GUROBA-726582 format. One record per residue (C-alpha): residue number from 0; x, y, z. Coordinates in nm, 3 decimals. Layout:
BEGIN
seq = NUM, east = X, north = Y, up = Z
...
//
This chain:
BEGIN
seq = 0, east = 0.000, north = 0.000, up = 0.000
seq = 1, east = 0.120, north = 0.349, up = -0.075
seq = 2, east = 0.171, north = 0.569, up = 0.219
seq = 3, east = -0.012, north = 0.897, up = 0.225
seq = 4, east = 0.040, north = 1.198, up = 0.444
seq = 5, east = -0.027, north = 1.566, up = 0.470
seq = 6, east = 0.319, north = 1.708, up = 0.404
seq = 7, east = 0.417, north = 1.997, up = 0.619
seq = 8, east = 0.756, north = 2.139, up = 0.533
seq = 9, east = 0.883, north = 2.398, up = 0.776
seq = 10, east = 0.577, north = 2.622, up = 0.789
seq = 11, east = 0.327, north = 2.360, up = 0.904
seq = 12, east = 0.371, north = 2.104, up = 1.175
seq = 13, east = 0.474, north = 1.761, up = 1.051
seq = 14, east = 0.134, north = 1.635, up = 1.166
seq = 15, east = 0.004, north = 1.788, up = 0.842
seq = 16, east = 0.235, north = 1.603, up = 0.609
seq = 17, east = 0.105, north = 1.626, up = 0.250
seq = 18, east = -0.045, north = 1.971, up = 0.250
seq = 19, east = 0.261, north = 2.105, up = 0.071
seq = 20, east = 0.336, north = 1.829, up = -0.180
seq = 21, east = 0.302, north = 1.458, up = -0.263
seq = 22, east = -0.049, north = 1.519, up = -0.390
seq = 23, east = -0.043, north = 1.193, up = -0.586
seq = 24, east = -0.110, north = 1.001, up = -0.267
seq = 25, east = -0.469, north = 0.922, up = -0.179
seq = 26, east = -0.646, north = 0.712, up = 0.077
seq = 27, east = -0.662, north = 0.342, up = 0.002
seq = 28, east = -0.991, north = 0.190, up = -0.111
seq = 29, east = -1.206, north = 0.016, up = 0.146
seq = 30, east = -1.085, north = -0.333, up = 0.063
seq = 31, east = -0.747, north = -0.452, up = -0.054
seq = 32, east = -0.715, north = -0.577, up = -0.411
seq = 33, east = -0.597, north = -0.932, up = -0.469
seq = 34, east = -0.594, north = -0.941, up = -0.852
seq = 35, east = -0.276, north = -1.036, up = -1.042
seq = 36, east = -0.018, north = -0.767, up = -1.108
seq = 37, east = -0.111, north = -0.721, up = -1.477
seq = 38, east = -0.471, north = -0.659, up = -1.375
seq = 39, east = -0.355, north = -0.391, up = -1.133
seq = 40, east = -0.154, north = -0.222, up = -1.407
seq = 41, east = -0.457, north = -0.214, up = -1.636
seq = 42, east = -0.667, north = -0.071, up = -1.352
seq = 43, east = -0.421, north = 0.212, up = -1.295
seq = 44, east = -0.437, north = 0.299, up = -1.665
seq = 45, east = -0.817, north = 0.308, up = -1.677
seq = 46, east = -0.899, north = 0.633, up = -1.861
seq = 47, east = -1.205, north = 0.731, up = -1.657
seq = 48, east = -1.010, north = 0.765, up = -1.331
seq = 49, east = -0.958, north = 1.133, up = -1.248
seq = 50, east = -0.607, north = 1.257, up = -1.193
seq = 51, east = -0.531, north = 1.367, up = -0.838
seq = 52, east = -0.557, north = 1.741, up = -0.785
seq = 53, east = -0.245, north = 1.948, up = -0.741
seq = 54, east = -0.239, north = 2.272, up = -0.546
seq = 55, east = -0.230, north = 2.462, up = -0.876
seq = 56, east = -0.565, north = 2.302, up = -0.971
seq = 57, east = -0.740, north = 2.452, up = -0.669
seq = 58, east = -0.914, north = 2.783, up = -0.732
seq = 59, east = -1.016, north = 3.017, up = -0.452
seq = 60, east = -1.281, north = 3.285, up = -0.493
seq = 61, east = -1.403, north = 3.529, up = -0.231
seq = 62, east = -1.776, north = 3.488, up = -0.186
seq = 63, east = -1.838, north = 3.592, up = 0.171
seq = 64, east = -2.131, north = 3.465, up = 0.372
seq = 65, east = -1.997, north = 3.658, up = 0.672
seq = 66, east = -1.838, north = 3.996, up = 0.599
seq = 67, east = -1.788, north = 4.167, up = 0.935
seq = 68, east = -1.434, north = 4.238, up = 1.067
seq = 69, east = -1.301, north = 4.102, up = 0.736
seq = 70, east = -0.922, north = 4.109, up = 0.698
seq = 71, east = -0.728, north = 4.166, up = 0.375
seq = 72, east = -0.507, north = 3.896, up = 0.223
seq = 73, east = -0.211, north = 4.074, up = 0.383
seq = 74, east = -0.242, north = 4.329, up = 0.660
seq = 75, east = -0.013, north = 4.514, up = 0.904
seq = 76, east = 0.031, north = 4.409, up = 1.264
seq = 77, east = 0.257, north = 4.630, up = 1.475
seq = 78, east = 0.589, north = 4.641, up = 1.285
seq = 79, east = 0.520, north = 4.322, up = 1.084
seq = 80, east = 0.291, north = 4.205, up = 0.806
seq = 81, east = 0.050, north = 3.919, up = 0.854
seq = 82, east = -0.135, north = 3.724, up = 0.588
seq = 83, east = -0.361, north = 3.436, up = 0.494
seq = 84, east = -0.134, north = 3.157, up = 0.371
seq = 85, east = -0.327, north = 3.075, up = 0.055
seq = 86, east = -0.051, north = 2.855, up = -0.092
seq = 87, east = -0.058, north = 2.630, up = 0.211
seq = 88, east = -0.436, north = 2.634, up = 0.213
seq = 89, east = -0.451, north = 2.531, up = -0.154
seq = 90, east = -0.216, north = 2.240, up = -0.086
seq = 91, east = -0.429, north = 2.124, up = 0.204
seq = 92, east = -0.752, north = 2.156, up = 0.006
seq = 93, east = -0.604, north = 1.951, up = -0.278
seq = 94, east = -0.513, north = 1.681, up = -0.030
seq = 95, east = -0.858, north = 1.689, up = 0.128
seq = 96, east = -1.020, north = 1.642, up = -0.212
seq = 97, east = -0.776, north = 1.368, up = -0.311
seq = 98, east = -0.834, north = 1.169, up = 0.007
seq = 99, east = -1.203, north = 1.148, up = -0.087
seq = 100, east = -1.153, north = 1.019, up = -0.442
seq = 101, east = -1.205, north = 0.656, up = -0.344
seq = 102, east = -1.482, north = 0.501, up = -0.139
seq = 103, east = -1.362, north = 0.529, up = 0.219
seq = 104, east = -1.508, north = 0.419, up = 0.549
seq = 105, east = -1.432, north = 0.704, up = 0.785
seq = 106, east = -1.387, north = 0.687, up = 1.159
seq = 107, east = -1.291, north = 0.953, up = 1.412
seq = 108, east = -1.073, north = 0.898, up = 1.718
seq = 109, east = -1.269, north = 1.001, up = 2.027
seq = 110, east = -1.188, north = 1.019, up = 2.396
seq = 111, east = -1.313, north = 1.359, up = 2.513
seq = 112, east = -1.255, north = 1.391, up = 2.889
seq = 113, east = -1.154, north = 1.021, up = 2.889
seq = 114, east = -1.519, north = 0.924, up = 2.842
seq = 115, east = -1.413, north = 0.608, up = 2.658
seq = 116, east = -1.160, north = 0.513, up = 2.930
seq = 117, east = -0.815, north = 0.647, up = 3.011
seq = 118, east = -0.564, north = 0.529, up = 2.754
seq = 119, east = -0.301, north = 0.279, up = 2.875
seq = 120, east = 0.057, north = 0.393, up = 2.919
seq = 121, east = 0.260, north = 0.388, up = 2.601
seq = 122, east = 0.588, north = 0.202, up = 2.576
seq = 123, east = 0.793, north = 0.521, up = 2.613
seq = 124, east = 0.645, north = 0.824, up = 2.785
seq = 125, east = 0.752, north = 1.155, up = 2.935
seq = 126, east = 0.616, north = 1.415, up = 3.174
seq = 127, east = 0.547, north = 1.732, up = 2.981
seq = 128, east = 0.553, north = 2.095, up = 3.094
seq = 129, east = 0.207, north = 2.043, up = 3.246
seq = 130, east = 0.334, north = 1.745, up = 3.449
seq = 131, east = 0.106, north = 1.513, up = 3.255
seq = 132, east = 0.198, north = 1.192, up = 3.078
seq = 133, east = 0.264, north = 1.228, up = 2.703
seq = 134, east = 0.422, north = 1.015, up = 2.435
seq = 135, east = 0.762, north = 1.113, up = 2.299
seq = 136, east = 0.592, north = 1.307, up = 2.016
seq = 137, east = 0.418, north = 1.534, up = 2.264
seq = 138, east = 0.064, north = 1.395, up = 2.251
seq = 139, east = -0.083, north = 1.374, up = 2.600
seq = 140, east = -0.237, north = 1.061, up = 2.743
seq = 141, east = -0.539, north = 1.252, up = 2.874
seq = 142, east = -0.826, north = 1.253, up = 2.622
seq = 143, east = -0.620, north = 1.058, up = 2.368
seq = 144, east = -0.656, north = 0.720, up = 2.199
seq = 145, east = -0.394, north = 0.441, up = 2.233
seq = 146, east = -0.241, north = 0.334, up = 1.902
seq = 147, east = -0.079, north = -0.008, up = 1.872
seq = 148, east = 0.165, north = -0.140, up = 1.617
seq = 149, east = 0.024, north = -0.417, up = 1.396
seq = 150, east = 0.116, north = -0.748, up = 1.555
seq = 151, east = 0.159, north = -0.602, up = 1.905
seq = 152, east = -0.158, north = -0.532, up = 2.100
seq = 153, east = -0.005, north = -0.555, up = 2.449
seq = 154, east = 0.144, north = -0.207, up = 2.491
seq = 155, east = 0.049, north = 0.097, up = 2.279
seq = 156, east = 0.327, north = 0.268, up = 2.086
seq = 157, east = 0.184, north = 0.621, up = 2.082
seq = 158, east = -0.129, north = 0.829, up = 2.134
seq = 159, east = -0.370, north = 0.960, up = 1.874
seq = 160, east = -0.542, north = 1.293, up = 1.936
seq = 161, east = -0.914, north = 1.307, up = 1.992
seq = 162, east = -1.080, north = 1.434, up = 1.675
seq = 163, east = -0.831, north = 1.277, up = 1.434
seq = 164, east = -0.991, north = 1.143, up = 1.115
seq = 165, east = -0.891, north = 0.796, up = 0.994
seq = 166, east = -0.970, north = 0.545, up = 0.723
seq = 167, east = -1.117, north = 0.219, up = 0.851
seq = 168, east = -0.926, north = -0.073, up = 0.696
seq = 169, east = -1.063, north = -0.371, up = 0.886
seq = 170, east = -1.111, north = -0.536, up = 1.224
seq = 171, east = -0.890, north = -0.772, up = 1.421
seq = 172, east = -1.080, north = -0.905, up = 1.722
seq = 173, east = -1.146, north = -0.618, up = 1.962
seq = 174, east = -0.913, north = -0.392, up = 1.761
seq = 175, east = -0.972, north = -0.190, up = 1.447
seq = 176, east = -0.706, north = -0.137, up = 1.183
seq = 177, east = -0.694, north = 0.228, up = 1.076
seq = 178, east = -0.491, north = 0.469, up = 0.866
seq = 179, east = -0.512, north = 0.819, up = 1.021
seq = 180, east = -0.508, north = 1.100, up = 0.765
seq = 181, east = -0.227, north = 1.280, up = 0.948
seq = 182, east = -0.001, north = 0.977, up = 0.998
seq = 183, east = 0.175, north = 0.761, up = 0.741
seq = 184, east = 0.151, north = 0.421, up = 0.908
seq = 185, east = -0.136, north = 0.184, up = 0.975
seq = 186, east = -0.227, north = 0.138, up = 1.341
seq = 187, east = -0.451, north = -0.076, up = 1.558
seq = 188, east = -0.689, north = 0.095, up = 1.801
seq = 189, east = -0.944, north = -0.055, up = 2.044
seq = 190, east = -1.288, north = -0.013, up = 1.889
seq = 191, east = -1.427, north = 0.167, up = 2.197
seq = 192, east = -1.225, north = 0.475, up = 2.099
seq = 193, east = -1.355, north = 0.498, up = 1.743
seq = 194, east = -1.678, north = 0.636, up = 1.604
seq = 195, east = -1.786, north = 0.530, up = 1.255
seq = 196, east = -1.906, north = 0.819, up = 1.039
seq = 197, east = -2.199, north = 0.790, up = 0.801
seq = 198, east = -2.118, north = 0.635, up = 0.462
seq = 199, east = -2.251, north = 0.951, up = 0.296
seq = 200, east = -1.995, north = 1.171, up = 0.473
seq = 201, east = -1.829, north = 1.429, up = 0.246
seq = 202, east = -1.602, north = 1.707, up = 0.367
seq = 203, east = -1.698, north = 2.024, up = 0.179
seq = 204, east = -1.654, north = 2.268, up = 0.470
seq = 205, east = -1.305, north = 2.344, up = 0.598
seq = 206, east = -1.194, north = 2.594, up = 0.863
seq = 207, east = -0.830, north = 2.707, up = 0.865
seq = 208, east = -0.681, north = 2.848, up = 1.184
seq = 209, east = -0.337, north = 3.011, up = 1.165
seq = 210, east = -0.149, north = 3.009, up = 1.495
seq = 211, east = 0.134, north = 3.237, up = 1.385
seq = 212, east = -0.075, north = 3.509, up = 1.219
seq = 213, east = -0.377, north = 3.469, up = 1.448
seq = 214, east = -0.646, north = 3.452, up = 1.182
seq = 215, east = -0.922, north = 3.217, up = 1.068
seq = 216, east = -1.068, north = 3.148, up = 0.724
seq = 217, east = -1.369, north = 2.937, up = 0.629
seq = 218, east = -1.390, north = 2.771, up = 0.287
seq = 219, east = -1.661, north = 2.573, up = 0.111
seq = 220, east = -1.623, north = 2.339, up = -0.185
seq = 221, east = -1.861, north = 2.415, up = -0.473
seq = 222, east = -1.708, north = 2.195, up = -0.744
seq = 223, east = -1.400, north = 1.985, up = -0.819
seq = 224, east = -1.107, north = 2.203, up = -0.723
seq = 225, east = -1.338, north = 2.501, up = -0.668
seq = 226, east = -1.357, north = 2.657, up = -0.324
seq = 227, east = -1.536, north = 2.969, up = -0.204
seq = 228, east = -1.388, north = 3.176, up = 0.076
seq = 229, east = -1.677, north = 3.240, up = 0.312
seq = 230, east = -1.501, north = 3.452, up = 0.577
seq = 231, east = -1.157, north = 3.594, up = 0.671
seq = 232, east = -1.133, north = 3.706, up = 1.031
seq = 233, east = -0.903, north = 3.772, up = 1.327
seq = 234, east = -0.879, north = 3.499, up = 1.589
seq = 235, east = -0.692, north = 3.426, up = 1.909
seq = 236, east = -0.547, north = 3.080, up = 1.973
seq = 237, east = -0.422, north = 2.897, up = 2.284
seq = 238, east = -0.109, north = 3.001, up = 2.468
seq = 239, east = 0.160, north = 2.798, up = 2.643
seq = 240, east = 0.104, north = 2.882, up = 3.011
seq = 241, east = 0.132, north = 2.577, up = 3.238
seq = 242, east = -0.040, north = 2.437, up = 3.428
seq = 243, east = -0.372, north = 2.544, up = 3.273
seq = 244, east = -0.343, north = 2.709, up = 2.931
seq = 245, east = -0.220, north = 2.509, up = 2.631
seq = 246, east = -0.147, north = 2.586, up = 2.267
seq = 247, east = -0.410, north = 2.503, up = 2.008
seq = 248, east = -0.266, north = 2.179, up = 1.863
seq = 249, east = -0.152, north = 2.177, up = 1.502
seq = 250, east = -0.318, north = 1.924, up = 1.275
seq = 251, east = -0.639, north = 1.833, up = 1.094
seq = 252, east = -0.947, north = 1.747, up = 1.299
seq = 253, east = -1.313, north = 1.667, up = 1.258
seq = 254, east = -1.559, north = 1.924, up = 1.388
seq = 255, east = -1.727, north = 1.693, up = 1.637
seq = 256, east = -1.969, north = 1.874, up = 1.862
seq = 257, east = -2.153, north = 2.204, up = 1.909
seq = 258, east = -2.266, north = 2.381, up = 2.223
seq = 259, east = -2.460, north = 2.710, up = 2.220
seq = 260, east = -2.284, north = 2.789, up = 2.548
seq = 261, east = -1.970, north = 2.607, up = 2.660
seq = 262, east = -1.938, north = 2.654, up = 3.037
seq = 263, east = -1.582, north = 2.673, up = 3.172
seq = 264, east = -1.432, north = 2.664, up = 3.521
seq = 265, east = -1.201, north = 2.908, up = 3.692
seq = 266, east = -0.838, north = 2.795, up = 3.677
seq = 267, east = -0.760, north = 2.556, up = 3.960
seq = 268, east = -1.118, north = 2.555, up = 4.085
seq = 269, east = -1.448, north = 2.373, up = 4.046
seq = 270, east = -1.630, north = 2.707, up = 4.040
seq = 271, east = -1.789, north = 2.823, up = 3.716
seq = 272, east = -1.580, north = 3.087, up = 3.547
seq = 273, east = -1.825, north = 3.178, up = 3.275
seq = 274, east = -1.921, north = 3.056, up = 2.929
seq = 275, east = -1.806, north = 3.075, up = 2.570
seq = 276, east = -2.086, north = 3.132, up = 2.315
seq = 277, east = -2.143, north = 2.931, up = 1.997
seq = 278, east = -1.872, north = 2.674, up = 2.066
seq = 279, east = -1.772, north = 2.415, up = 1.803
seq = 280, east = -1.539, north = 2.146, up = 1.941
seq = 281, east = -1.276, north = 1.984, up = 1.720
seq = 282, east = -1.017, north = 1.816, up = 1.948
seq = 283, east = -0.994, north = 1.751, up = 2.322
seq = 284, east = -1.130, north = 2.064, up = 2.491
seq = 285, east = -1.048, north = 2.292, up = 2.197
seq = 286, east = -1.345, north = 2.486, up = 2.061
seq = 287, east = -1.395, north = 2.758, up = 1.806
seq = 288, east = -1.608, north = 3.003, up = 2.002
seq = 289, east = -1.705, north = 3.364, up = 2.060
seq = 290, east = -1.569, north = 3.612, up = 2.313
seq = 291, east = -1.570, north = 3.450, up = 2.661
seq = 292, east = -1.819, north = 3.584, up = 2.913
seq = 293, east = -1.677, north = 3.582, up = 3.266
seq = 294, east = -1.899, north = 3.564, up = 3.574
seq = 295, east = -2.087, north = 3.754, up = 3.709
seq = 296, east = -2.162, north = 3.893, up = 3.362
seq = 297, east = -2.424, north = 3.701, up = 3.163
seq = 298, east = -2.477, north = 3.904, up = 2.844
seq = 299, east = -2.278, north = 3.809, up = 2.534
seq = 300, east = -1.984, north = 4.022, up = 2.420
seq = 301, east = -1.953, north = 4.082, up = 2.046
seq = 302, east = -1.587, north = 4.174, up = 2.006
seq = 303, east = -1.258, north = 4.199, up = 2.196
seq = 304, east = -0.957, north = 4.416, up = 2.120
seq = 305, east = -0.735, north = 4.109, up = 2.176
seq = 306, east = -0.865, north = 3.919, up = 1.870
seq = 307, east = -0.594, north = 3.877, up = 1.609
seq = 308, east = -0.312, north = 3.984, up = 1.843
seq = 309, east = -0.128, north = 3.715, up = 2.039
seq = 310, east = -0.229, north = 3.373, up = 2.179
seq = 311, east = -0.438, north = 3.414, up = 2.496
seq = 312, east = -0.678, north = 3.121, up = 2.510
seq = 313, east = -0.654, north = 2.797, up = 2.710
seq = 314, east = -0.656, north = 2.588, up = 2.388
seq = 315, east = -0.957, north = 2.724, up = 2.208
seq = 316, east = -0.985, north = 2.957, up = 1.909
seq = 317, east = -1.160, north = 3.281, up = 2.006
seq = 318, east = -1.357, north = 3.476, up = 1.748
seq = 319, east = -1.593, north = 3.767, up = 1.734
seq = 320, east = -1.914, north = 3.622, up = 1.874
seq = 321, east = -2.110, north = 3.684, up = 1.553
seq = 322, east = -1.839, north = 3.503, up = 1.354
seq = 323, east = -1.847, north = 3.212, up = 1.599
seq = 324, east = -2.223, north = 3.196, up = 1.543
seq = 325, east = -2.165, north = 3.194, up = 1.167
seq = 326, east = -1.926, north = 2.897, up = 1.201
seq = 327, east = -2.171, north = 2.728, up = 1.440
seq = 328, east = -2.456, north = 2.757, up = 1.186
seq = 329, east = -2.257, north = 2.709, up = 0.863
seq = 330, east = -2.028, north = 2.412, up = 0.938
seq = 331, east = -2.212, north = 2.079, up = 0.979
seq = 332, east = -2.089, north = 1.864, up = 1.268
seq = 333, east = -1.903, north = 1.545, up = 1.166
seq = 334, east = -1.887, north = 1.668, up = 0.806
seq = 335, east = -1.650, north = 1.965, up = 0.850
seq = 336, east = -1.275, north = 1.979, up = 0.905
seq = 337, east = -1.064, north = 2.215, up = 1.114
seq = 338, east = -0.703, north = 2.256, up = 1.001
seq = 339, east = -0.462, north = 2.432, up = 1.237
seq = 340, east = -0.147, north = 2.564, up = 1.067
seq = 341, east = 0.130, north = 2.810, up = 1.139
//
């Protein structure tokens, strides 16, 4: 089987391998082919099979459905210039289209708040800056899914992030064989941590969050290689501030859940700290949401001066509240992707 990955280069985390090249790679079909080699060669040469898209084949057109606080393609910030990284976005969109060329059975890795059981310890682990167990690649045990090497289901090798999309390849007893879209290798995962998506699932809505330039763009597919830009806005991502605040993790995730109001606690307390309006969760406790409302206030806040400046959140992606509502209404749960780049 060919490996596939979302290539990152130096500007995107290696989790997104493939977004910058290697667009010829696509997800494998649902079942493996056992025909003779000459039959496989003839199948590859079948004229009706579409060529994989390259980044140059992807066209972007501004057709805003939300046009408040809209940023330009490039814009000043203090003594620097920030921008929307359209080249990277085109590469990622080409990959997203290519991975859907074949019939695929999709699953999502899920373990929000360890609801599906705390993952076992991996073979090699560390204590990170938050004093929590993580694998050697930096993925925390908490809220993650254990991934096992094929042929070894005794001790997991690494953790997979909640919200990661994967291709379902088959079952082996109580384990499921998967190929995550952001990893190159096949892995085994206990079936309790996986949710099967509907066979009709198509990903035509993609949200890009840029950690370095603190912006967010929403895009919608309207035809093969044709994408409409629906909004371009300032955002504020998570900051590294142990023991409570964490960076928004780089990668590609499924938009999994929506809450009109996501209630949060005060740091280090069980007391309610307030709520975040129009929250769309994509991995662990990371939501795209509006301006947080701290107790005792109850009324929503439309905008904050801090949007588009520097990371300030606990892991989430803050937006103007009306833009968070747009994302909440526009992006269908379990059929939309969130891609975090930098």
